[in-house]
C-alpha positions in Angstrom: -305.4 47.7 126.0 -302.8 48.8 123.4 -300.3 46.2 122.2 -296.8 46.5 123.7 -295.2 44.5 120.9 -291.9 45.4 119.4 -291.8 47.6 116.4 -290.2 45.8 113.4 -286.7 47.2 112.8 -285.5 48.1 109.3 -282.6 45.7 109.9 -284.9 42.7 110.4 -284.8 41.8 106.7 -281.1 42.2 106.5 -280.5 39.9 109.6 -282.9 37.3 108.1 -280.9 37.4 104.9 -277.6 37.0 106.7 -278.9 34.1 108.8 -280.4 32.3 105.7 -277.2 32.8 103.6 -275.1 31.7 106.5 -277.2 28.6 106.9 -276.9 27.8 103.2 -273.1 28.3 103.6 -273.1 26.0 106.6 -274.8 23.3 104.6 -272.4 23.8 101.7 -269.4 23.4 103.9 -270.9 20.4 105.8 -271.4 18.7 102.5 -267.9 19.5 101.4 -266.4 18.2 104.7 -268.3 15.0 104.6 -267.1 14.3 101.1 -263.5 15.4 101.7 -263.2 13.5 105.0 -264.6 10.3 103.5 -262.3 10.6 100.5 -259.2 11.3 102.6 -259.9 9.2 105.6 -258.9 6.0 103.8 -255.5 7.4 103.1 -254.7 8.0 106.8 -255.5 11.7 106.7 -257.0 13.5 109.7 -260.0 15.7 110.2 -257.7 18.7 110.5 -256.3 18.0 107.0 -259.8 17.7 105.5 -260.8 21.0 107.2 -257.7 22.7 105.8 -258.4 21.3 102.4 -262.0 22.6 102.1 -261.6 26.1 103.6 -260.2 27.9 100.6 -261.0 31.2 98.9 -262.3 29.3 95.8 -264.7 27.2 97.9 -265.8 30.2 99.9 -266.5 32.1 96.7 -268.5 29.2 95.2 -270.4 28.7 98.4 -271.2 32.4 98.8 -272.4 32.8 95.2 -274.6 29.6 95.5 -276.0 30.9 98.9 -276.9 34.2 97.4 -278.5 32.6 94.4 -280.4 30.2 96.6 -281.5 33.0 98.9 -282.7 35.0 95.9 -284.7 32.1 94.5 -286.3 31.3 97.8 -287.2 35.0 98.4 -288.8 35.1 94.9 -290.8 32.0 95.6 -291.8 33.2 99.1 -293.2 36.4 97.6 -294.9 34.7 94.7 -296.7 32.1 96.8 
């Protein structure tokens, strides 16, 4: 009986890259938020203030570059091993 499996799409690799880079960005922002909220919570600041403080263009640029570098390194290691 022939297999009725799905044919892999050409976008599968792109979607995997988007998901992995997005996950790395999530971890970056989660780490930033934990640090910022802990630092500002003692001064009576709110979670909304901490969120506003971490979502900046500079932080996004740093996070995106780090995520792309991290993705590239893991892809290289995935193919080498």
